[in-house]
N, CA, C and O atoms as a GROMACS GRO file, in nm:
protein
  656
    1MET      N    1   6.408   2.653   2.779
    1MET     CA    2   6.303   2.569   2.800
    1MET      C    3   6.358   2.559   2.978
    1MET      O    4   6.477   2.578   3.005
    2GLU      N    5   6.277   2.534   3.063
    2GLU     CA    6   6.246   2.511   3.186
    2GLU      C    7   6.281   2.372   3.236
    2GLU      O    8   6.203   2.277   3.228
    3THR      N    9   6.401   2.364   3.285
    3THR     CA   10   6.418   2.177   3.320
    3THR      C   11   6.289   2.201   3.422
    3THR      O   12   6.216   2.297   3.446
    4LEU      N   13   6.299   2.042   3.476
    4LEU     CA   14   6.191   1.956   3.572
    4LEU      C   15   6.248   2.032   3.691
    4LEU      O   16   6.162   2.091   3.756
    5GLU      N   17   6.350   2.040   3.724
    5GLU     CA   18   6.441   2.066   3.867
    5GLU      C   19   6.347   2.205   3.890
    5GLU      O   20   6.254   2.220   3.969
    6ALA      N   21   6.414   2.314   3.781
    6ALA     CA   22   6.314   2.469   3.808
    6ALA      C   23   6.177   2.434   3.802
    6ALA      O   24   6.101   2.498   3.874
    7LYS      N   25   6.147   2.376   3.756
    7LYS     CA   26   5.940   2.342   3.787
    7LYS      C   27   5.935   2.302   3.886
    7LYS      O   28   5.827   2.326   3.941
    8ILE      N   29   6.030   2.227   3.966
    8ILE     CA   30   6.001   2.180   4.093
    8ILE      C   31   6.003   2.288   4.221
    8ILE      O   32   5.923   2.297   4.313
    9ALA      N   33   6.152   2.384   4.188
    9ALA     CA   34   6.182   2.427   4.274
    9ALA      C   35   6.042   2.595   4.268
    9ALA      O   36   6.012   2.657   4.370
   10GLU      N   37   6.000   2.619   4.158
   10GLU     CA   38   5.892   2.741   4.146
   10GLU      C   39   5.780   2.661   4.222
   10GLU      O   40   5.727   2.740   4.300
   11LEU      N   41   5.715   2.521   4.232
   11LEU     CA   42   5.643   2.464   4.268
   11LEU      C   43   5.652   2.495   4.469
   11LEU      O   44   5.577   2.568   4.533
   12ILE      N   45   5.742   2.429   4.510
   12ILE     CA   46   5.783   2.409   4.627
   12ILE      C   47   5.842   2.505   4.707
   12ILE      O   48   5.830   2.492   4.829
   13ALA      N   49   5.915   2.616   4.653
   13ALA     CA   50   5.982   2.744   4.712
   13ALA      C   51   5.836   2.805   4.799
   13ALA      O   52   5.838   2.800   4.922
   14PRO      N   53   5.752   2.842   4.752
   14PRO     CA   54   5.627   2.929   4.817
   14PRO      C   55   5.614   2.855   4.981
   14PRO      O   56   5.589   2.903   5.091
   15THR      N   57   5.647   2.709   4.930
   15THR     CA   58   5.548   2.638   5.069
   15THR      C   59   5.680   2.671   5.213
   15THR      O   60   5.677   2.692   5.334
   16LEU      N   61   5.788   2.660   5.096
   16LEU     CA   62   5.923   2.630   5.194
   16LEU      C   63   5.891   2.746   5.279
   16LEU      O   64   5.854   2.746   5.397
   17GLU      N   65   5.915   2.865   5.184
   17GLU     CA   66   5.921   3.048   5.247
   17GLU      C   67   5.833   3.064   5.350
   17GLU      O   68   5.863   3.132   5.448
   18ASP      N   69   5.666   2.977   5.334
   18ASP     CA   70   5.560   2.995   5.420
   18ASP      C   71   5.610   2.931   5.548
   18ASP      O   72   5.595   2.993   5.653
   19LEU      N   73   5.665   2.818   5.549
   19LEU     CA   74   5.720   2.768   5.690
   19LEU      C   75   5.841   2.838   5.768
   19LEU      O   76   5.870   2.809   5.884
   20GLY      N   77   5.923   2.954   5.671
   20GLY     CA   78   6.030   2.951   5.727
   20GLY      C   79   6.171   2.910   5.673
   20GLY      O   80   6.271   2.894   5.744
   21TYR      N   81   6.166   2.900   5.566
   21TYR     CA   82   6.287   2.813   5.514
   21TYR      C   83   6.308   2.883   5.367
   21TYR      O   84   6.230   2.966   5.319
   22GLU      N   85   6.394   2.848   5.322
   22GLU     CA   86   6.459   2.929   5.196
   22GLU      C   87   6.503   2.781   5.119
   22GLU      O   88   6.565   2.686   5.165
   23LEU      N   89   6.453   2.799   5.003
   23LEU     CA   90   6.552   2.650   4.906
   23LEU      C   91   6.663   2.688   4.848
   23LEU      O   92   6.680   2.794   4.788
   24VAL      N   93   6.743   2.601   4.866
   24VAL     CA   94   6.878   2.608   4.811
   24VAL      C   95   6.886   2.534   4.678
   24VAL      O   96   6.920   2.578   4.568
   25ARG      N   97   6.855   2.436   4.707
   25ARG     CA   98   6.879   2.358   4.546
   25ARG      C   99   6.775   2.232   4.558
   25ARG      O  100   6.753   2.161   4.656
   26VAL      N  101   6.710   2.226   4.407
   26VAL     CA  102   6.635   2.085   4.381
   26VAL      C  103   6.741   1.997   4.290
   26VAL      O  104   6.805   2.061   4.206
   27ALA      N  105   6.761   1.875   4.300
   27ALA     CA  106   6.824   1.786   4.234
   27ALA      C  107   6.748   1.661   4.174
   27ALA      O  108   6.671   1.618   4.260
   28LEU      N  109   6.743   1.603   4.082
   28LEU     CA  110   6.711   1.493   4.036
   28LEU      C  111   6.806   1.405   4.025
   28LEU      O  112   6.907   1.446   3.967
   29MET      N  113   6.808   1.292   4.064
   29MET     CA  114   6.944   1.204   4.033
   29MET      C  115   6.908   1.064   4.040
   29MET      O  116   6.791   1.039   4.067
   30GLY      N  117   6.987   0.971   4.022
   30GLY     CA  118   7.016   0.818   4.011
   30GLY      C  119   6.960   0.779   3.876
   30GLY      O  120   6.874   0.835   3.808
   31SER      N  121   7.050   0.640   3.847
   31SER     CA  122   6.999   0.587   3.736
   31SER      C  123   6.912   0.454   3.772
   31SER      O  124   6.837   0.418   3.681
   32ARG      N  125   6.910   0.398   3.857
   32ARG     CA  126   6.849   0.299   3.958
   32ARG      C  127   6.671   0.313   3.997
   32ARG      O  128   6.585   0.227   4.017
   33GLY      N  129   6.667   0.422   3.996
   33GLY     CA  130   6.510   0.471   4.076
   33GLY      C  131   6.577   0.615   4.077
   33GLY      O  132   6.695   0.648   4.066
   34VAL      N  133   6.446   0.701   4.095
   34VAL     CA  134   6.471   0.862   4.105
   34VAL      C  135   6.504   0.877   4.230
   34VAL      O  136   6.475   0.788   4.310
   35THR      N  137   6.562   0.979   4.265
   35THR     CA  138   6.574   1.020   4.387
   35THR      C  139   6.564   1.175   4.342
   35THR      O  140   6.645   1.227   4.265
   36LEU      N  141   6.429   1.255   4.412
   36LEU     CA  142   6.449   1.385   4.444
   36LEU      C  143   6.495   1.442   4.569
   36LEU      O  144   6.446   1.431   4.681
   37GLN      N  145   6.596   1.504   4.530
   37GLN     CA  146   6.661   1.573   4.660
   37GLN      C  147   6.636   1.743   4.684
   37GLN      O  148   6.660   1.831   4.602
   38VAL      N  149   6.593   1.757   4.788
   38VAL     CA  150   6.554   1.909   4.812
   38VAL      C  151   6.639   1.950   4.940
   38VAL      O  152   6.609   1.893   5.045
   39MET      N  153   6.738   2.040   4.942
   39MET     CA  154   6.835   2.128   4.988
   39MET      C  155   6.730   2.234   5.059
   39MET      O  156   6.634   2.272   4.992
   40ALA      N  157   6.746   2.277   5.184
   40ALA     CA  158   6.696   2.380   5.212
   40ALA      C  159   6.758   2.478   5.345
   40ALA      O  160   6.837   2.417   5.417
   41GLU      N  161   6.740   2.562   5.367
   41GLU     CA  162   6.806   2.598   5.499
   41GLU      C  163   6.689   2.660   5.552
   41GLU      O  164   6.586   2.677   5.487
   42ARG      N  165   6.708   2.696   5.682
   42ARG     CA  166   6.632   2.798   5.763
   42ARG      C  167   6.653   2.965   5.764
   42ARG      O  168   6.763   3.017   5.783
   43ALA      N  169   6.523   3.044   5.742
   43ALA     CA  170   6.569   3.179   5.719
   43ALA      C  171   6.630   3.244   5.781
   43ALA      O  172   6.702   3.339   5.749
   44ASP      N  173   6.597   3.177   5.925
   44ASP     CA  174   6.649   3.260   6.032
   44ASP      C  175   6.754   3.258   6.076
   44ASP      O  176   6.789   3.338   6.163
   45ARG      N  177   6.861   3.133   6.010
   45ARG     CA  178   6.984   3.100   5.982
   45ARG      C  179   7.039   2.999   6.108
   45ARG      O  180   7.155   2.981   6.143
   46LYS      N  181   6.950   2.956   6.148
   46LYS     CA  182   6.973   2.883   6.271
   46LYS      C  183   6.992   2.709   6.218
   46LYS      O  184   6.939   2.677   6.111
   47ALA      N  185   7.064   2.612   6.294
   47ALA     CA  186   7.094   2.498   6.221
   47ALA      C  187   6.953   2.418   6.234
   47ALA      O  188   6.875   2.419   6.329
   48MET      N  189   6.944   2.350   6.118
   48MET     CA  190   6.863   2.229   6.076
   48MET      C  191   6.873   2.152   6.138
   48MET      O  192   6.985   2.129   6.183
   49ASP      N  193   6.763   2.071   6.176
   49ASP     CA  194   6.772   1.931   6.269
   49ASP      C  195   6.669   1.816   6.190
   49ASP      O  196   6.659   1.842   6.070
   50VAL      N  197   6.615   1.731   6.220
   50VAL     CA  198   6.577   1.634   6.155
   50VAL      C  199   6.418   1.650   6.185
   50VAL      O  200   6.332   1.598   6.115
   51ASP      N  201   6.398   1.716   6.280
   51ASP     CA  202   6.227   1.761   6.217
   51ASP      C  203   6.234   1.883   6.140
   51ASP      O  204   6.142   1.880   6.058
   52ASP      N  205   6.300   1.985   6.131
   52ASP     CA  206   6.287   2.087   6.010
   52ASP      C  207   6.270   1.951   5.896
   52ASP      O  208   6.168   1.930   5.830
   53CYS      N  209   6.381   1.875   5.892
   53CYS     CA  210   6.344   1.803   5.761
   53CYS      C  211   6.237   1.706   5.720
   53CYS      O  212   6.218   1.664   5.605
   54ALA      N  213   6.154   1.668   5.854
   54ALA     CA  214   6.054   1.640   5.836
   54ALA      C  215   5.921   1.694   5.808
   54ALA      O  216   5.825   1.644   5.749
   55ASP      N  217   5.935   1.786   5.855
   55ASP     CA  218   5.822   1.909   5.854
   55ASP      C  219   5.831   1.958   5.659
   55ASP      O  220   5.742   1.945   5.574
   56ILE      N  221   5.947   2.003   5.647
   56ILE     CA  222   5.946   2.049   5.502
   56ILE      C  223   5.921   1.905   5.406
   56ILE      O  224   5.865   1.928   5.299
   57SER      N  225   5.947   1.796   5.427
   57SER     CA  226   5.904   1.642   5.333
   57SER      C  227   5.755   1.661   5.364
   57SER      O  228   5.685   1.644   5.264
   58HIS      N  229   5.687   1.693   5.475
   58HIS     CA  230   5.561   1.649   5.476
   58HIS      C  231   5.490   1.747   5.361
   58HIS      O  232   5.417   1.719   5.265
   59ALA      N  233   5.547   1.892   5.416
   59ALA     CA  234   5.474   2.001   5.336
   59ALA      C  235   5.501   2.010   5.200
   59ALA      O  236   5.409   2.061   5.136
   60ILE      N  237   5.582   1.981   5.146
   60ILE     CA  238   5.617   1.971   5.021
   60ILE      C  239   5.594   1.845   4.951
   60ILE      O  240   5.584   1.846   4.828
   61SER      N  241   5.583   1.726   5.024
   61SER     CA  242   5.528   1.598   4.958
   61SER      C  243   5.357   1.610   4.934
   61SER      O  244   5.283   1.537   4.868
   62ALA      N  245   5.330   1.718   5.004
   62ALA     CA  246   5.165   1.718   4.978
   62ALA      C  247   5.165   1.826   4.864
   62ALA      O  248   5.058   1.833   4.805
   63VAL      N  249   5.281   1.925   4.813
   63VAL     CA  250   5.221   1.979   4.724
   63VAL      C  251   5.295   1.900   4.582
   63VAL      O  252   5.268   1.928   4.465
   64LEU      N  253   5.368   1.823   4.617
   64LEU     CA  254   5.409   1.766   4.461
   64LEU      C  255   5.309   1.646   4.446
   64LEU      O  256   5.279   1.609   4.333
   65ASP      N  257   5.254   1.582   4.562
   65ASP     CA  258   5.140   1.509   4.485
   65ASP      C  259   5.022   1.515   4.430
   65ASP      O  260   4.958   1.435   4.362
   66VAL      N  261   4.989   1.688   4.495
   66VAL     CA  262   4.885   1.765   4.377
   66VAL      C  263   4.935   1.824   4.254
   66VAL      O  264   4.858   1.846   4.160
   67HIS      N  265   5.045   1.849   4.248
   67HIS     CA  266   5.115   1.886   4.085
   67HIS      C  267   5.157   1.750   4.005
   67HIS      O  268   5.151   1.739   3.883
   68ASP      N  269   5.191   1.668   4.079
   68ASP     CA  270   5.286   1.552   4.075
   68ASP      C  271   5.383   1.582   3.926
   68ASP      O  272   5.339   1.524   3.827
   69PRO      N  273   5.475   1.644   3.911
   69PRO     CA  274   5.590   1.678   3.806
   69PRO      C  275   5.652   1.586   3.757
   69PRO      O  276   5.706   1.592   3.646
   70ILE      N  277   5.653   1.460   3.855
   70ILE     CA  278   5.772   1.375   3.802
   70ILE      C  279   5.684   1.260   3.769
   70ILE      O  280   5.589   1.243   3.846
   71ASP      N  281   5.702   1.162   3.650
   71ASP     CA  282   5.648   1.094   3.616
   71ASP      C  283   5.655   0.971   3.627
   71ASP      O  284   5.606   0.881   3.558
   72SER      N  285   5.734   0.969   3.738
   72SER     CA  286   5.764   0.817   3.760
   72SER      C  287   5.797   0.820   3.926
   72SER      O  288   5.797   0.927   3.988
   73ALA      N  289   5.818   0.720   3.977
   73ALA     CA  290   5.796   0.683   4.103
   73ALA      C  291   5.943   0.752   4.166
   73ALA      O  292   6.040   0.744   4.091
   74TYR      N  293   5.961   0.809   4.279
   74TYR     CA  294   6.076   0.845   4.300
   74TYR      C  295   6.108   0.858   4.451
   74TYR      O  296   6.009   0.830   4.519
   75GLU      N  297   6.178   0.879   4.498
   75GLU     CA  298   6.199   0.908   4.651
   75GLU      C  299   6.254   1.060   4.664
   75GLU      O  300   6.329   1.126   4.591
   76LEU      N  301   6.183   1.092   4.792
   76LEU     CA  302   6.210   1.233   4.822
   76LEU      C  303   6.338   1.240   4.947
   76LEU      O  304   6.335   1.168   5.046
   77GLU      N  305   6.441   1.336   4.919
   77GLU     CA  306   6.528   1.351   5.041
   77GLU      C  307   6.545   1.447   5.070
   77GLU      O  308   6.620   1.509   4.995
   78VAL      N  309   6.493   1.520   5.189
   78VAL     CA  310   6.539   1.639   5.225
   78VAL      C  311   6.649   1.672   5.306
   78VAL      O  312   6.651   1.612   5.414
   79SER      N  313   6.745   1.753   5.283
   79SER     CA  314   6.870   1.780   5.375
   79SER      C  315   6.887   1.902   5.385
   79SER      O  316   6.826   1.986   5.319
   80SER      N  317   6.976   1.927   5.474
   80SER     CA  318   7.044   2.101   5.539
   80SER      C  319   7.153   2.120   5.394
   80SER      O  320   7.172   2.032   5.310
   81PRO      N  321   7.211   2.253   5.397
   81PRO     CA  322   7.330   2.225   5.264
   81PRO      C  323   7.448   2.205   5.373
   81PRO      O  324   7.531   2.136   5.314
   82GLY      N  325   7.481   2.225   5.469
   82GLY     CA  326   7.591   2.145   5.541
   82GLY      C  327   7.680   2.274   5.548
   82GLY      O  328   7.640   2.380   5.501
   83ILE      N  329   7.831   2.257   5.623
   83ILE     CA  330   7.887   2.316   5.625
   83ILE      C  331   7.969   2.387   5.460
   83ILE      O  332   7.948   2.502   5.422
   84ASP      N  333   8.026   2.324   5.413
   84ASP     CA  334   8.105   2.321   5.283
   84ASP      C  335   7.947   2.306   5.184
   84ASP      O  336   7.940   2.215   5.102
   85ARG      N  337   7.860   2.377   5.197
   85ARG     CA  338   7.733   2.395   5.102
   85ARG      C  339   7.776   2.466   4.966
   85ARG      O  340   7.874   2.535   4.938
   86PRO      N  341   7.664   2.421   4.890
   86PRO     CA  342   7.654   2.458   4.754
   86PRO      C  343   7.622   2.638   4.755
   86PRO      O  344   7.553   2.690   4.842
   87LEU      N  345   7.680   2.707   4.652
   87LEU     CA  346   7.614   2.846   4.650
   87LEU      C  347   7.512   2.860   4.540
   87LEU      O  348   7.543   2.877   4.422
   88THR      N  349   7.395   2.853   4.582
   88THR     CA  350   7.346   2.876   4.453
   88THR      C  351   7.238   2.993   4.392
   88THR      O  352   7.169   2.984   4.290
   89ARG      N  353   7.245   3.083   4.471
   89ARG     CA  354   7.194   3.209   4.491
   89ARG      C  355   7.335   3.363   4.484
   89ARG      O  356   7.435   3.379   4.554
   90PRO      N  357   7.282   3.442   4.377
   90PRO     CA  358   7.322   3.551   4.383
   90PRO      C  359   7.416   3.564   4.562
   90PRO      O  360   7.531   3.540   4.600
   91GLU      N  361   7.318   3.603   4.614
   91GLU     CA  362   7.299   3.649   4.768
   91GLU      C  363   7.426   3.569   4.850
   91GLU      O  364   7.518   3.622   4.914
   92HIS      N  365   7.406   3.450   4.831
   92HIS     CA  366   7.507   3.325   4.880
   92HIS      C  367   7.655   3.406   4.857
   92HIS      O  368   7.725   3.438   4.954
   93PHE      N  369   7.696   3.439   4.707
   93PHE     CA  370   7.876   3.479   4.686
   93PHE      C  371   7.902   3.604   4.763
   93PHE      O  372   8.016   3.645   4.787
   94GLU      N  373   7.764   3.678   4.810
   94GLU     CA  374   7.794   3.791   4.930
   94GLU      C  375   7.794   3.778   5.095
   94GLU      O  376   7.840   3.854   5.181
   95ARG      N  377   7.725   3.654   5.105
   95ARG     CA  378   7.690   3.609   5.227
   95ARG      C  379   7.802   3.526   5.270
   95ARG      O  380   7.802   3.509   5.392
   96PHE      N  381   7.914   3.457   5.197
   96PHE     CA  382   8.019   3.395   5.246
   96PHE      C  383   8.158   3.444   5.207
   96PHE      O  384   8.268   3.389   5.213
   97LYS      N  385   8.119   3.562   5.165
   97LYS     CA  386   8.264   3.671   5.129
   97LYS      C  387   8.358   3.635   5.217
   97LYS      O  388   8.334   3.638   5.338
   98GLY      N  389   8.445   3.607   5.179
   98GLY     CA  390   8.579   3.566   5.273
   98GLY      C  391   8.622   3.433   5.262
   98GLY      O  392   8.736   3.397   5.290
   99PHE      N  393   8.541   3.369   5.226
   99PHE     CA  394   8.530   3.194   5.247
   99PHE      C  395   8.616   3.113   5.108
   99PHE      O  396   8.593   3.157   4.996
  100GLU      N  397   8.691   3.023   5.121
  100GLU     CA  398   8.716   2.940   4.993
  100GLU      C  399   8.620   2.894   4.958
  100GLU      O  400   8.519   2.866   5.022
  101ALA      N  401   8.647   2.882   4.847
  101ALA     CA  402   8.476   2.829   4.740
  101ALA      C  403   8.548   2.751   4.604
  101ALA      O  404   8.656   2.785   4.556
  102ARG      N  405   8.466   2.643   4.558
  102ARG     CA  406   8.534   2.621   4.409
  102ARG      C  407   8.385   2.658   4.326
  102ARG      O  408   8.269   2.629   4.354
  103VAL      N  409   8.451   2.741   4.203
  103VAL     CA  410   8.342   2.749   4.109
  103VAL      C  411   8.354   2.734   3.972
  103VAL      O  412   8.442   2.780   3.899
  104GLU      N  413   8.266   2.672   3.946
  104GLU     CA  414   8.257   2.559   3.792
  104GLU      C  415   8.206   2.696   3.692
  104GLU      O  416   8.102   2.754   3.721
  105SER      N  417   8.276   2.732   3.595
  105SER     CA  418   8.178   2.816   3.462
  105SER      C  419   8.148   2.707   3.357
  105SER      O  420   8.200   2.602   3.318
  106ALA      N  421   8.041   2.782   3.330
  106ALA     CA  422   7.962   2.694   3.229
  106ALA      C  423   8.067   2.708   3.060
  106ALA      O  424   8.066   2.632   2.963
  107GLN      N  425   8.139   2.826   3.082
  107GLN     CA  426   8.206   2.837   2.932
  107GLN      C  427   8.378   2.871   2.979
  107GLN      O  428   8.378   2.924   3.090
  108PRO      N  429   8.505   2.854   2.927
  108PRO     CA  430   8.584   2.908   2.970
  108PRO      C  431   8.622   3.071   2.990
  108PRO      O  432   8.589   3.173   2.930
  109ILE      N  433   8.689   3.048   3.083
  109ILE     CA  434   8.715   3.232   3.129
  109ILE      C  435   8.874   3.190   3.079
  109ILE      O  436   8.932   3.094   3.128
  110ASP      N  437   8.927   3.271   2.985
  110ASP     CA  438   9.076   3.295   2.974
  110ASP      C  439   9.137   3.134   2.996
  110ASP      O  440   9.241   3.097   3.049
  111GLY      N  441   9.058   3.077   2.950
  111GLY     CA  442   9.088   2.906   2.893
  111GLY      C  443   9.079   2.821   3.004
  111GLY      O  444   9.156   2.726   2.995
  112GLN      N  445   8.996   2.825   3.126
  112GLN     CA  446   8.959   2.778   3.208
  112GLN      C  447   8.814   2.772   3.250
  112GLN      O  448   8.733   2.862   3.228
  113LYS      N  449   8.789   2.654   3.314
  113LYS     CA  450   8.650   2.645   3.377
  113LYS      C  451   8.618   2.616   3.533
  113LYS      O  452   8.507   2.618   3.585
  114ARG      N  453   8.721   2.594   3.584
  114ARG     CA  454   8.730   2.520   3.734
  114ARG      C  455   8.842   2.608   3.789
  114ARG      O  456   8.961   2.593   3.764
  115PHE      N  457   8.778   2.720   3.882
  115PHE     CA  458   8.816   2.803   3.968
  115PHE      C  459   8.823   2.783   4.129
  115PHE      O  460   8.714   2.772   4.187
  116LYS      N  461   8.941   2.777   4.205
  116LYS     CA  462   8.918   2.791   4.347
  116LYS      C  463   8.997   2.889   4.440
  116LYS      O  464   9.119   2.891   4.435
  117GLY      N  465   8.928   2.969   4.526
  117GLY     CA  466   8.967   3.091   4.551
  117GLY      C  467   8.868   3.141   4.667
  117GLY      O  468   8.755   3.103   4.698
  118ASP      N  469   8.952   3.238   4.720
  118ASP     CA  470   8.869   3.303   4.838
  118ASP      C  471   8.753   3.390   4.771
  118ASP      O  472   8.781   3.463   4.676
  119LEU      N  473   8.628   3.383   4.817
  119LEU     CA  474   8.507   3.491   4.768
  119LEU      C  475   8.551   3.594   4.776
  119LEU      O  476   8.629   3.616   4.868
  120LEU      N  477   8.517   3.701   4.679
  120LEU     CA  478   8.534   3.870   4.720
  120LEU      C  479   8.382   3.898   4.699
  120LEU      O  480   8.357   4.016   4.675
  121GLY      N  481   8.285   3.817   4.702
  121GLY     CA  482   8.156   3.854   4.655
  121GLY      C  483   8.115   3.902   4.499
  121GLY      O  484   8.179   3.868   4.400
  122LEU      N  485   7.995   3.987   4.497
  122LEU     CA  486   7.992   4.004   4.358
  122LEU      C  487   8.005   4.123   4.294
  122LEU      O  488   7.948   4.217   4.348
  123ARG      N  489   8.066   4.145   4.190
  123ARG     CA  490   8.112   4.243   4.115
  123ARG      C  491   8.036   4.273   3.983
  123ARG      O  492   8.036   4.189   3.894
  124ASP      N  493   7.978   4.380   3.970
  124ASP     CA  494   7.928   4.410   3.834
  124ASP      C  495   7.850   4.306   3.766
  124ASP      O  496   7.857   4.307   3.643
  125GLY      N  497   7.778   4.218   3.821
  125GLY     CA  498   7.694   4.091   3.799
  125GLY      C  499   7.795   3.942   3.763
  125GLY      O  500   7.757   3.839   3.707
  126ALA      N  501   7.940   3.974   3.820
  126ALA     CA  502   8.017   3.866   3.832
  126ALA      C  503   8.051   3.786   3.950
  126ALA      O  504   8.070   3.857   4.049
  127VAL      N  505   8.065   3.652   3.971
  127VAL     CA  506   8.150   3.642   4.124
  127VAL      C  507   8.289   3.643   4.102
  127VAL      O  508   8.351   3.574   4.021
  128ALA      N  509   8.347   3.749   4.204
  128ALA     CA  510   8.494   3.768   4.196
  128ALA      C  511   8.531   3.686   4.313
  128ALA      O  512   8.490   3.670   4.428
  129LEU      N  513   8.653   3.624   4.212
  129LEU     CA  514   8.745   3.500   4.336
  129LEU      C  515   8.875   3.546   4.358
  129LEU      O  516   8.926   3.564   4.247
  130ALA      N  517   8.945   3.572   4.439
  130ALA     CA  518   9.083   3.559   4.456
  130ALA      C  519   9.161   3.422   4.458
  130ALA      O  520   9.178   3.345   4.552
  131THR      N  521   9.206   3.414   4.320
  131THR     CA  522   9.282   3.274   4.299
  131THR      C  523   9.435   3.279   4.338
  131THR      O  524   9.476   3.391   4.370
  132GLU      N  525   9.518   3.182   4.340
  132GLU     CA  526   9.668   3.187   4.311
  132GLU      C  527   9.702   3.267   4.196
  132GLU      O  528   9.792   3.349   4.211
  133ARG      N  529   9.643   3.257   4.082
  133ARG     CA  530   9.672   3.316   3.962
  133ARG      C  531   9.615   3.455   3.918
  133ARG      O  532   9.623   3.504   3.805
  134GLY      N  533   9.542   3.520   4.055
  134GLY     CA  534   9.510   3.656   4.073
  134GLY      C  535   9.376   3.652   4.087
  134GLY      O  536   9.310   3.554   4.120
  135GLU      N  537   9.336   3.762   4.059
  135GLU     CA  538   9.145   3.762   4.094
  135GLU      C  539   9.076   3.726   3.917
  135GLU      O  540   9.125   3.752   3.807
  136VAL      N  541   8.976   3.672   3.945
  136VAL     CA  542   8.918   3.634   3.885
  136VAL      C  543   8.766   3.673   3.864
  136VAL      O  544   8.693   3.651   3.961
  137ALA      N  545   8.699   3.735   3.733
  137ALA     CA  546   8.512   3.773   3.772
  137ALA      C  547   8.511   3.654   3.673
  137ALA      O  548   8.594   3.620   3.588
  138ILE      N  549   8.355   3.587   3.720
  138ILE     CA  550   8.306   3.488   3.621
  138ILE      C  551   8.113   3.553   3.643
  138ILE      O  552   8.035   3.562   3.738
  139PRO      N  553   8.111   3.580   3.518
  139PRO     CA  554   7.972   3.630   3.523
  139PRO      C  555   7.850   3.542   3.595
  139PRO      O  556   7.841   3.421   3.576
  140ILE      N  557   7.791   3.590   3.648
  140ILE     CA  558   7.685   3.508   3.726
  140ILE      C  559   7.581   3.421   3.679
  140ILE      O  560   7.513   3.338   3.740
  141GLU      N  561   7.581   3.466   3.529
  141GLU     CA  562   7.478   3.361   3.441
  141GLU      C  563   7.565   3.220   3.387
  141GLU      O  564   7.518   3.118   3.336
  142GLN      N  565   7.705   3.254   3.419
  142GLN     CA  566   7.794   3.155   3.368
  142GLN      C  567   7.823   3.036   3.483
  142GLN      O  568   7.849   2.916   3.474
  143VAL      N  569   7.809   3.113   3.577
  143VAL     CA  570   7.842   2.973   3.689
  143VAL      C  571   7.757   2.858   3.684
  143VAL      O  572   7.634   2.866   3.672
  144ARG      N  573   7.834   2.732   3.695
  144ARG     CA  574   7.732   2.635   3.645
  144ARG      C  575   7.739   2.567   3.764
  144ARG      O  576   7.633   2.505   3.764
  145LYS      N  577   7.815   2.530   3.896
  145LYS     CA  578   7.837   2.488   4.006
  145LYS      C  579   7.943   2.598   4.088
  145LYS      O  580   8.025   2.677   4.042
  146ALA      N  581   7.914   2.575   4.193
  146ALA     CA  582   7.981   2.679   4.301
  146ALA      C  583   7.981   2.594   4.447
  146ALA      O  584   7.873   2.541   4.476
  147LYS      N  585   8.072   2.581   4.523
  147LYS     CA  586   8.060   2.531   4.713
  147LYS      C  587   8.140   2.568   4.749
  147LYS      O  588   8.249   2.575   4.692
  148LEU      N  589   8.102   2.614   4.892
  148LEU     CA  590   8.222   2.615   4.986
  148LEU      C  591   8.334   2.531   4.992
  148LEU      O  592   8.321   2.415   4.954
  149VAL      N  593   8.428   2.565   5.027
  149VAL     CA  594   8.555   2.454   5.070
  149VAL      C  595   8.544   2.428   5.196
  149VAL      O  596   8.471   2.497   5.267
  150LEU      N  597   8.619   2.317   5.246
  150LEU     CA  598   8.570   2.274   5.382
  150LEU      C  599   8.722   2.316   5.450
  150LEU      O  600   8.825   2.250   5.441
  151THR      N  601   8.701   2.457   5.527
  151THR     CA  602   8.844   2.501   5.563
  151THR      C  603   8.858   2.501   5.697
  151THR      O  604   8.751   2.448   5.730
  152GLN      N  605   8.920   2.525   5.805
  152GLN     CA  606   8.913   2.549   5.914
  152GLN      C  607   8.846   2.656   5.984
  152GLN      O  608   8.779   2.657   6.087
  153ALA      N  609   8.891   2.769   5.877
  153ALA     CA  610   8.803   2.940   5.904
  153ALA      C  611   8.645   2.882   5.878
  153ALA      O  612   8.569   2.928   5.963
  154LEU      N  613   8.600   2.820   5.813
  154LEU     CA  614   8.463   2.768   5.772
  154LEU      C  615   8.380   2.705   5.887
  154LEU      O  616   8.273   2.741   5.935
  155ILE      N  617   8.464   2.598   5.918
  155ILE     CA  618   8.416   2.539   6.064
  155ILE      C  619   8.393   2.617   6.186
  155ILE      O  620   8.293   2.614   6.257
  156ALA      N  621   8.511   2.695   6.202
  156ALA     CA  622   8.511   2.798   6.328
  156ALA      C  623   8.369   2.880   6.324
  156ALA      O  624   8.292   2.888   6.420
  157ALA      N  625   8.346   2.950   6.176
  157ALA     CA  626   8.230   3.039   6.127
  157ALA      C  627   8.106   2.984   6.166
  157ALA      O  628   8.003   3.040   6.204
  158ALA      N  629   8.133   2.871   6.149
  158ALA     CA  630   7.983   2.762   6.148
  158ALA      C  631   7.978   2.693   6.297
  158ALA      O  632   7.871   2.643   6.332
  159ALA      N  633   8.049   2.689   6.353
  159ALA     CA  634   8.055   2.668   6.502
  159ALA      C  635   8.030   2.820   6.578
  159ALA      O  636   7.978   2.828   6.690
  160GLU      N  637   8.065   2.910   6.519
  160GLU     CA  638   8.057   3.050   6.620
  160GLU      C  639   7.911   3.045   6.573
  160GLU      O  640   7.853   3.007   6.674
  161GLU      N  641   7.831   3.060   6.491
  161GLU     CA  642   7.680   3.068   6.422
  161GLU      C  643   7.584   2.982   6.513
  161GLU      O  644   7.481   3.021   6.569
  162ALA      N  645   7.646   2.847   6.513
  162ALA     CA  646   7.562   2.745   6.574
  162ALA      C  647   7.569   2.809   6.731
  162ALA      O  648   7.485   2.765   6.810
  163ARG      N  649   7.645   2.890   6.769
  163ARG     CA  650   7.638   2.923   6.924
  163ARG      C  651   7.559   3.023   6.959
  163ARG      O  652   7.525   3.044   7.075
  164GLY      N  653   7.517   3.104   6.843
  164GLY     CA  654   7.435   3.203   6.836
  164GLY      C  655   7.496   3.350   6.866
  164GLY      O  656   7.423   3.449   6.861
   0.00000   0.00000   0.00000
């Protein structure tokens, strides 16, 4: 069964791509009101600014108004993934190889669901991590959550990327 978040992602991803952005994540949150969080990044990998978020917000608001996938009032929040970003696509695990990450699996692997270590990339359909206990392979379809850990190396790489 497709989740509402997946349906919304399908609706807005083409619009984002047409504008030169990539969808990172869609999340519905809130207990007192619904917030639709859309996280995107520039396809050219340059830093996002407020104007980028405003452009995305206006464009996807129009799409959401037409398709009306959420059956209640909601607030739209558009943001960039930030430095310690979530890893949501298989290519992210390759792109950020060498950086420290936290990965949570849907099912235990050797009795464990949460892992922290250096990303080794994708190997045979699994996310490879070098952890303190050795190397672990988490099948990509079992990855429940993954994000980069804010480290000095990540901050330095982000600063270098921003300098172009």
